[in-house]
C-alpha positions as CSV (number, residue, x, y, z in Angstrom):
1,M,8.5,-19.1,8.0
2,R,9.6,-16.8,5.0
3,G,7.5,-14.3,4.7
4,T,5.9,-15.0,1.6
5,I,2.3,-13.1,1.0
6,A,-1.1,-15.1,-0.3
7,I,-1.9,-13.5,-3.3
8,H,-4.7,-14.9,-5.1
9,D,-4.3,-13.6,-8.7
10,R,-5.3,-15.3,-11.9
11,T,-2.1,-13.5,-13.2
12,Q,0.4,-15.2,-10.8
13,K,2.4,-17.9,-12.5
14,T,4.2,-20.8,-11.6
15,L,8.0,-21.2,-12.8
16,E,7.1,-23.1,-15.8
17,Q,5.0,-20.6,-16.7
18,I,7.0,-17.6,-16.7
19,P,6.5,-15.8,-20.4
20,F,10.1,-15.3,-21.6
21,D,10.3,-12.6,-24.4
22,N,14.1,-12.9,-25.0
23,T,14.8,-9.8,-27.5
24,F,18.7,-9.5,-26.4
25,V,19.8,-13.3,-27.9
26,K,18.4,-11.6,-31.3
27,L,21.2,-9.5,-31.3
28,G,23.5,-12.5,-32.3
29,A,26.7,-14.1,-31.8
30,D,28.4,-11.1,-31.4
31,F,26.9,-9.7,-28.4
32,F,27.3,-12.9,-26.0
33,Q,28.0,-16.2,-25.5
34,S,25.1,-18.7,-25.4
35,K,26.1,-21.1,-21.9
36,S,24.0,-23.0,-19.7
37,P,24.5,-22.8,-15.9
38,D,26.8,-25.5,-14.0
39,P,24.6,-27.8,-12.5
40,V,25.4,-28.0,-8.1
41,T,24.5,-30.7,-5.8
42,D,22.3,-30.0,-2.9
43,P,21.2,-26.5,-3.4
44,Y,19.4,-24.3,-0.6
45,L,17.2,-21.1,-0.7
46,V,18.9,-19.0,1.8
47,D,16.5,-15.9,1.4
48,F,13.5,-15.5,-0.8
49,N,11.8,-12.1,-1.7
50,P,7.9,-12.2,-2.5
51,E,8.1,-8.6,-3.0
52,A,10.9,-9.3,-6.6
53,A,8.2,-11.9,-7.4
54,R,5.6,-10.1,-7.8
55,L,7.4,-8.6,-10.7
56,I,7.4,-11.1,-13.0
57,Q,4.3,-12.5,-11.6
58,I,5.2,-15.4,-9.6
59,H,3.3,-16.8,-7.2
60,P,5.2,-16.7,-4.0
61,G,3.9,-20.2,-2.9
62,E,6.7,-21.3,-5.6
63,S,10.0,-20.4,-3.8
64,S,8.3,-23.8,-1.4
65,R,9.3,-26.0,-4.4
66,E,12.2,-27.9,-5.2
67,A,11.8,-26.8,-8.4
68,F,12.4,-23.7,-7.2
69,V,16.3,-24.1,-6.3
70,Q,16.4,-26.4,-9.2
71,F,15.6,-23.6,-12.0
72,F,17.5,-20.9,-9.9
73,S,20.9,-22.4,-9.1
74,G,21.0,-23.5,-12.4
75,S,20.8,-27.6,-11.7
76,Q,17.8,-27.4,-14.2
77,V,17.2,-25.1,-17.3
78,L,14.4,-22.7,-16.5
79,P,11.5,-23.2,-20.0
80,G,11.9,-20.7,-22.0
81,S,14.9,-19.1,-20.8
82,E,17.5,-18.8,-23.5
83,P,21.0,-18.3,-21.5
84,L,23.8,-16.3,-22.3
85,A,26.5,-14.3,-20.9
86,M,26.9,-10.8,-22.1
87,V,30.0,-9.1,-23.8
88,Y,31.4,-5.8,-22.5
89,S,34.4,-3.7,-22.1
90,G,35.9,-0.8,-19.5
91,H,37.2,1.4,-17.4
92,Q,37.7,0.3,-14.4
93,F,39.6,2.9,-11.5
94,G,40.2,5.2,-15.0
95,V,42.1,2.1,-17.0
96,Y,40.4,0.8,-19.7
97,N,40.3,-3.4,-19.7
98,P,38.8,-5.2,-23.3
99,R,38.8,-8.5,-21.7
100,L,35.4,-8.1,-19.4
101,G,32.1,-9.4,-20.0
102,D,29.9,-12.5,-17.8
103,G,32.3,-14.2,-16.4
104,R,30.5,-15.4,-13.5
105,G,26.9,-14.8,-14.5
106,L,23.9,-15.7,-16.9
107,L,21.2,-13.7,-18.4
108,L,18.2,-16.3,-18.8
109,G,15.7,-13.6,-20.8
110,E,13.4,-11.3,-20.3
111,T,9.9,-11.3,-19.5
112,R,7.6,-9.3,-20.2
113,L,3.9,-8.1,-18.2
114,P,0.7,-7.4,-19.8
115,N,1.4,-3.4,-19.0
116,G,4.5,-3.8,-21.1
117,E,6.6,-3.5,-18.2
118,T,10.0,-5.8,-18.8
119,W,12.4,-7.3,-16.6
120,E,15.1,-9.5,-16.8
121,I,16.4,-12.5,-14.9
122,H,20.0,-13.3,-14.1
123,L,21.9,-15.6,-12.4
124,K,25.2,-14.0,-10.7
125,G,27.7,-16.8,-9.5
126,C,26.1,-19.8,-11.5
127,G,30.0,-20.8,-12.9
128,P,32.4,-19.8,-15.7
129,T,32.0,-18.6,-18.8
130,R,34.5,-17.3,-21.6
131,F,34.8,-14.0,-20.1
132,A,36.3,-15.7,-16.7
133,R,39.5,-14.6,-17.0
134,G,40.7,-18.0,-15.3
135,F,38.3,-17.5,-12.2
136,D,35.7,-20.5,-11.0
137,G,32.7,-17.8,-11.9
138,R,31.1,-18.3,-8.6
139,A,29.8,-15.5,-6.1
140,T,30.4,-16.0,-2.4
141,L,27.4,-16.4,0.1
142,R,28.5,-13.4,1.6
143,S,28.8,-10.7,-1.3
144,S,25.4,-12.4,-2.3
145,I,23.9,-11.6,1.0
146,R,25.2,-8.1,0.6
147,E,23.6,-6.6,-2.9
148,H,20.1,-8.7,-1.9
149,L,20.1,-7.0,0.9
150,G,21.3,-3.9,-1.0
151,G,19.2,-3.5,-4.0
152,E,16.2,-4.0,-1.3
153,A,17.2,-1.9,0.5
154,M,17.5,0.7,-2.3
155,H,13.9,-0.1,-3.4
156,G,12.9,1.0,-0.4
157,L,14.6,4.4,-0.7
158,G,12.8,4.9,-3.9
159,I,16.0,4.8,-5.4
160,P,16.4,3.3,-8.9
161,T,17.9,-0.1,-8.2
162,T,18.2,-4.3,-9.6
163,R,16.2,-6.3,-7.6
164,S,16.9,-9.8,-5.6
165,L,14.3,-12.5,-6.0
166,A,16.5,-14.9,-4.1
167,V,19.6,-16.6,-2.9
168,I,20.3,-19.8,-3.5
169,G,23.1,-21.6,-1.4
170,I,25.7,-23.9,-2.5
171,R,27.4,-26.4,-0.7
172,E,30.7,-25.7,-1.7
173,L,33.2,-23.8,-0.8
174,I,35.1,-20.8,-3.2
175,Y,38.7,-19.4,-1.9
176,R,38.6,-15.3,-2.3
177,E,40.9,-13.9,0.4
178,R,40.0,-17.0,2.4
179,P,37.4,-20.5,2.1
180,E,34.2,-19.0,1.2
181,L,30.7,-20.5,1.2
182,A,29.2,-19.5,-2.3
183,A,25.7,-19.0,-3.4
184,I,24.0,-17.7,-6.6
185,L,21.9,-14.8,-6.7
186,V,19.0,-14.4,-8.7
187,R,18.6,-10.8,-9.9
188,L,16.0,-9.0,-11.6
189,S,16.9,-6.2,-13.4
190,D,15.3,-3.8,-16.0
191,S,18.5,-3.8,-18.4
192,H,21.6,-5.4,-17.9
193,I,23.4,-3.1,-20.8
194,R,25.9,-1.1,-19.5
195,F,28.2,1.6,-20.9
196,G,30.8,-1.0,-21.1
197,S,28.4,-2.7,-23.6
198,F,29.2,0.2,-25.8
199,E,32.6,0.6,-25.4
200,Y,33.4,-3.0,-26.0
201,F,32.6,-2.5,-30.0
202,H,33.8,1.1,-29.7
203,Y,36.9,0.1,-29.0
204,T,36.9,-2.7,-31.3
205,N,36.2,-0.6,-34.3
206,R,32.6,-2.6,-34.7
207,P,30.5,0.9,-35.4
208,E,28.0,-0.9,-36.7
209,K,27.6,-2.9,-33.6
210,V,27.7,0.4,-31.7
211,R,25.1,1.1,-34.2
212,E,22.8,-2.5,-33.4
213,L,22.9,-2.0,-30.0
214,A,21.9,1.6,-29.7
215,D,18.8,0.8,-31.9
216,Y,18.3,-1.9,-29.9
217,V,18.4,0.0,-26.4
218,L,16.2,2.9,-28.0
219,A,13.7,0.3,-29.2
220,R,13.5,-1.3,-25.8
221,H,14.1,1.1,-23.4
222,F,13.2,4.7,-25.0
223,P,10.6,3.8,-27.6
224,D,9.0,7.3,-28.0
225,I,12.6,8.6,-29.1
226,A,13.2,5.5,-31.4
227,D,12.0,7.4,-34.7
228,E,13.5,10.9,-34.2
229,P,16.0,12.0,-37.1
230,D,18.3,12.8,-34.1
231,R,17.8,9.9,-31.6
232,Y,21.4,8.9,-30.9
233,R,21.7,12.0,-29.5
234,L,18.4,12.0,-28.0
235,L,19.4,8.5,-26.1
236,F,22.7,10.4,-24.7
237,R,20.3,13.3,-23.2
238,R,18.1,10.4,-21.5
239,V,21.6,8.7,-20.0
240,I,22.9,11.9,-19.1
241,L,19.4,12.7,-17.4
242,S,18.8,9.4,-15.8
243,T,22.4,9.6,-14.9
244,A,22.0,12.7,-12.6
245,H,19.0,11.5,-10.9
246,L,20.7,8.8,-9.4
247,L,23.4,10.2,-8.4
248,A,21.4,13.5,-6.7
249,A,19.4,10.2,-4.8
250,W,22.7,8.5,-3.9
251,Q,24.5,11.5,-2.9
252,T,21.4,12.7,-0.9
253,A,20.8,9.1,0.7
254,G,24.7,8.8,1.6
255,F,25.0,5.9,-0.3
256,V,28.6,5.0,-1.7
257,H,29.0,2.5,-4.6
258,G,32.2,1.4,-4.3
259,V,33.1,1.0,-7.9
260,M,31.4,3.1,-10.1
261,N,33.5,1.9,-13.2
262,T,32.0,1.8,-16.8
263,D,31.0,-1.4,-17.0
264,N,28.9,-0.9,-13.4
265,M,26.8,2.3,-14.8
266,S,23.4,0.8,-16.5
267,I,22.3,2.2,-19.4
268,T,19.0,3.1,-17.6
269,G,20.1,4.8,-14.2
270,T,19.9,1.8,-12.2
271,T,22.2,1.2,-9.7
272,F,23.8,-2.1,-10.7
273,D,26.4,-4.0,-9.6
274,Y,26.4,-4.0,-5.4
275,G,30.0,-4.6,-4.7
276,P,31.9,-2.9,-1.5
277,Y,28.7,-0.6,-1.2
278,A,27.7,1.2,2.1
279,F,25.4,3.8,3.9
280,I,27.3,6.5,5.3
281,D,27.3,6.7,9.1
282,R,28.3,9.8,9.1
283,Y,29.0,12.6,6.6
284,N,32.3,12.3,5.5
285,P,32.8,13.2,1.4
286,H,36.1,11.4,1.7
287,F,34.8,8.5,2.6
288,T,35.2,5.2,0.1
289,S,33.8,2.1,0.8
290,N,36.1,0.3,-0.8
291,H,39.8,-0.8,0.9
292,S,40.9,-1.0,-2.7
293,D,39.9,2.9,-3.5
294,T,43.8,3.5,-2.0
295,H,43.1,7.4,-3.9
296,G,39.5,7.9,-2.9
297,R,38.2,7.8,-6.5
298,Y,35.0,6.2,-5.8
299,A,34.7,8.5,-2.4
300,L,31.6,9.8,-1.8
301,G,32.1,13.0,-1.9
302,Q,33.2,12.3,-6.3
303,Q,30.8,10.0,-7.3
304,P,29.4,13.3,-9.6
305,E,32.5,14.3,-11.1
306,I,33.0,9.9,-12.2
307,A,29.5,10.0,-12.8
308,H,30.1,13.0,-15.6
309,W,33.4,11.1,-16.4
310,N,31.7,7.8,-17.1
311,L,29.5,9.7,-18.9
312,G,32.0,11.2,-21.1
313,K,33.3,7.8,-22.4
314,F,29.5,6.9,-23.1
315,G,29.5,9.4,-25.1
316,E,32.8,8.7,-27.1
317,T,31.4,5.3,-28.2
318,L,28.3,7.5,-30.5
319,I,30.9,9.2,-32.1
320,G,29.8,7.5,-35.2
321,L,26.3,8.5,-34.6
322,V,26.3,12.2,-33.4
323,P,28.8,14.8,-34.1
324,A,31.3,15.3,-31.1
325,E,30.0,18.9,-30.9
326,H,26.8,17.9,-30.3
327,L,27.6,15.2,-27.6
328,Q,29.7,17.5,-25.6
329,Q,26.9,19.7,-26.0
330,E,24.9,17.2,-23.9
331,L,27.4,16.1,-21.5
332,E,28.0,20.0,-20.8
333,G,24.1,19.8,-19.3
334,Y,24.9,17.2,-16.5
335,Q,26.5,19.7,-13.9
336,P,24.0,22.4,-13.8
337,L,20.9,19.3,-14.2
338,F,22.8,17.3,-11.6
339,N,23.4,20.6,-9.1
340,R,19.4,21.2,-9.8
341,L,18.2,18.0,-8.9
342,L,20.5,17.7,-6.0
343,R,19.3,21.0,-4.3
344,E,15.7,19.7,-4.9
345,R,16.4,16.6,-2.8
346,M,18.1,18.5,-0.3
347,G,14.9,20.8,-0.4
348,K,12.9,18.0,0.3
349,K,15.0,16.2,3.1
350,L,14.9,19.8,4.7
351,A,11.1,20.3,3.6
352,I,11.8,23.9,2.1
353,Q,10.5,25.2,-1.3
354,V,12.2,28.3,-2.5
355,L,15.9,26.7,-3.4
356,D,17.1,30.3,-3.5
357,E,21.1,31.7,-3.0
358,E,20.2,31.4,1.3
359,F,19.1,27.9,0.9
360,T,22.2,27.0,-1.0
361,T,24.2,28.9,2.1
362,L,22.2,26.6,4.4
363,A,22.9,23.4,2.8
364,G,26.3,24.0,2.4
365,N,26.5,25.1,5.9
366,L,24.8,21.9,7.4
367,L,26.8,19.8,5.5
368,R,29.8,21.0,6.6
369,Y,28.4,21.2,10.3
370,L,27.9,17.7,9.9
371,Y,31.3,16.7,9.2
372,E,32.8,19.1,11.2
373,T,30.8,17.1,14.5
374,R,30.8,13.3,13.4
375,I,26.3,13.4,14.0
376,D,25.1,10.7,12.3
377,Y,23.7,11.7,9.0
378,T,20.7,9.5,8.8
379,N,19.7,10.2,12.3
380,F,20.0,14.1,11.8
381,F,17.2,14.2,9.8
382,R,14.6,12.6,11.7
383,R,15.9,14.1,14.5
384,L,15.8,17.8,13.0
385,A,12.0,16.8,12.0
386,D,11.3,17.1,15.5
387,Y,12.5,20.8,15.8
388,Q,9.6,23.1,16.8
389,V,6.9,20.6,17.0
390,D,4.7,20.8,20.1
391,N,5.7,18.7,22.8
392,R,8.5,16.6,20.7
393,E,11.9,16.9,22.3
394,T,14.8,17.3,19.3
395,R,18.0,15.5,20.6
396,F,21.4,16.9,18.2
397,E,24.4,15.1,20.0
398,S,27.6,16.0,18.6
399,Q,30.9,16.9,19.5
400,G,30.8,20.3,18.2
401,Q,29.9,23.8,19.7
402,K,26.0,24.5,20.3
403,S,26.6,27.6,19.2
404,D,26.9,26.1,15.6
405,L,24.4,24.4,15.5
406,E,22.3,27.6,17.5
407,T,23.5,29.9,14.7
408,W,22.3,27.0,11.8
409,L,18.9,26.2,13.1
410,A,18.1,30.0,13.8
411,H,19.0,30.3,10.0
412,Y,16.8,26.8,9.3
413,Q,14.1,28.9,11.4
414,R,14.2,31.9,8.9
415,L,13.9,29.9,6.1
416,L,11.1,28.2,7.2
417,D,9.0,31.2,8.4
418,R,9.3,33.1,5.6
419,E,7.2,29.7,3.8
420,D,5.4,29.7,7.0
421,T,5.8,26.1,7.0
422,D,3.2,24.3,10.0
423,P,5.8,22.2,12.4
424,E,3.3,19.5,12.6
425,D,3.3,19.2,8.1
426,R,7.3,19.9,8.3
427,R,7.7,17.3,10.2
428,K,5.2,14.6,8.4
429,E,6.9,15.6,4.9
430,M,10.3,15.3,6.3
431,N,9.6,12.0,7.7
432,R,8.2,10.8,4.5
433,V,11.3,11.1,3.0
434,N,14.7,10.9,5.5
435,P,14.3,7.1,6.4
436,K,14.5,6.1,10.4
437,F,16.4,2.5,9.0
438,I,18.8,2.6,7.1
439,L,21.0,-0.5,5.9
440,R,23.4,0.1,8.5
441,N,26.8,-1.8,7.5
442,Y,27.2,-3.4,11.2
443,L,23.7,-5.1,10.6
444,L,24.4,-6.4,7.3
445,E,27.6,-8.3,8.8
446,G,25.7,-9.7,11.6
447,A,22.9,-10.9,9.6
448,I,26.0,-12.9,7.0
449,T,27.7,-13.2,10.2
450,K,25.0,-15.2,11.6
451,A,24.3,-17.0,8.0
452,I,27.6,-17.8,7.6
453,Q,28.7,-19.2,11.2
454,E,25.4,-20.8,12.6
455,G,23.5,-21.3,9.1
456,D,20.5,-19.0,10.5
457,F,19.2,-16.8,7.5
458,S,16.7,-15.0,10.0
459,E,18.7,-11.9,10.5
460,V,18.4,-11.4,6.6
461,E,15.0,-11.9,6.1
462,R,14.3,-9.5,9.1
463,L,16.2,-6.4,7.3
464,R,14.7,-7.5,4.1
465,I,11.4,-6.8,6.1
466,L,12.5,-3.9,7.8
467,L,14.2,-2.5,4.5
468,Q,10.6,-2.5,2.2
469,D,9.5,0.7,4.3
470,P,12.4,2.5,5.8
471,F,10.7,5.1,6.6
472,R,7.9,4.3,9.4
473,D,7.2,2.2,12.3
474,R,4.9,-1.1,11.5
475,P,4.0,-2.9,14.7
476,E,2.0,-5.6,13.1
477,I,5.3,-6.6,11.0
478,F,7.5,-5.6,13.8
479,A,6.0,-7.9,15.9
480,Q,5.7,-10.8,13.4
481,Y,9.4,-10.4,13.1
482,K,10.9,-9.5,16.2
483,I,12.1,-6.1,14.9
484,D,12.9,-3.9,18.2
485,P,12.7,-0.5,16.3
486,D,15.1,1.4,18.8
487,V,18.3,-1.0,17.5
488,Y,17.7,-1.2,13.9
489,A,17.5,2.7,14.2
490,S,20.3,3.4,16.9
491,D,23.0,5.1,15.6
492,T,26.3,2.9,14.4
493,P,28.4,1.9,17.6
494,D,32.4,3.5,16.9
495,A,33.6,0.6,16.0
496,F,32.2,0.1,13.1
497,I,32.2,3.8,11.8
498,E,32.8,3.9,7.9
499,H,33.9,0.4,7.8
500,Q,35.5,-0.7,4.5
501,L,35.0,-4.1,2.4
502,S,36.9,-5.7,-0.8
503,C,35.5,-6.3,-3.9
504,S,35.3,-9.6,-3.1
505,A,33.6,-9.2,-0.2
C-alpha cells in the first residue's frame, strides 16, 4: 500500500498527457546543455507522493504503472519533455566557484496548469552532464530520501519549498564516503533558477545574458512588474522580500539549511536543494547541521546574515541594469524587513499581537532561557499552549532554575493580560502555528536505515504521511499507518541531539 488517494477528476492525466510548456529551453544553448538521462537497469519505486502528483494533475494510480519508474528513472524519455542541464556558478562558503551547473540533474520541462500555475519537473541523480566535474552524476538513496521528506516536512509547516513527487531506486552502488545505494529524486519546483544562475553570466562578462535571464524571470514569475520602467530594481526588491519571508520562517521553525551557498538560493524565495539540513532539537544559534562547516558559517543564528550577504551577491549581477546606489538602497531594506517578519512570526508562536519593546524583551529572554536550559524547542511551544488553560497540566522539564521560568511566565502573563486573551482561544491559536511533529533527524535516520538495510520503505511513507499535517493528531490516518503520536512527538533522545551530516549524506 502506497497511501494513494483516488480522486475522480477529469483534470487528472496519465503520464503521457502531462501538458509540457517548456519556456526555459527557448533562452538558447548559452543557458544549458541538452541531454537525455542515462538509462538504468531495473528501477524500482521507493516512495510516491500523491499530494505532489496533484500539483501537476497526475492521477495517483499512475504510480503503479511500470512506465512510471521507467520515465522518472530516465530510462525512457517522458513525452513532451526536453531534458536539459542548467548552467550556473556561485559562491560556496563565501568563495566564488565558476564551475558548477547541473552536474547530476536534468530539468525535464515545465507544466502549466489551467490556473496559470507552473511547476518544473526535475530528475536529480540521473547521470553526469558536462557540468559533473568528473563525478558520477548519481545521488544516494540516503540523500534522496532526506530531500524527499525534507521538502514535504517544510510544506506541511507552510514554508515555501520544492516538492518531491517520488524517489526511484537504482540497483547499483556508488561511492561517497563509503559505498551507497543510488536513487533518483523527482523534484517539483516553481523555478530552478538560482542566484548563481545570474552570477555565471555576470562573472563571465556577458551582461546581455544577465538581461535576458532577468527578463525571463520577470515574465515567468513577476509578470505584474515586467513592463515597469524600473522593473529590474523591482525584481531585486521582490527577491529581497521573498528571501526575508523565507528566512523568518526558517528561524522560527528552527530549520538549519546547512549549505546556504548562492547556488542553493532560489530566485523565488523557495527552500531549495536539501543537503545536510536539520530541524533543531534544542535552541542553539551556534548549531550547524553540516559537519564540513567547521567555522559555523551556516549555523542557525547566522542564516539571516548569510541571506543578506547572498542577496548582495545577487544584486551585484544587476549592476548593468540598475544604478548601484538604487541596489544598495534596496539591500538596506532587508534587515528591518526581516526583523519585522521575524517579530510577527514569533508573535504568532506566542499568540501575542502587540509587538512592542516589551514583546521584544520577552521573546529575547525566552530564546536565552531555551538556550541555557536546553529544553526541546518544538515541544516547549506546544506545552506553553496549555499554560493557564483549565484542567490542563503544563509541564516544563529543564535543567535550569525554576525561578527563571517563573519570572518569564509572569512577564508572559502580563502581556497576555493586557490583550485580554482567552486561554482556550490562545491554545488553539498557538497549536495552529506551533507543530506537534517535526522531522527529527533521528526519526529520519531510522527511516533511511530501514530502507537501506531491510529494503523496507514503510517508515519513509509513514513520516511523509505524518508530516503532511504536523499540527494535529489524525486518529483514523494514524491508525491506518500505525503512527503512535506520543512516540513521534517525543523529545529527541540525548544520543542524537545536534546530529551533523556531510554534504553527501
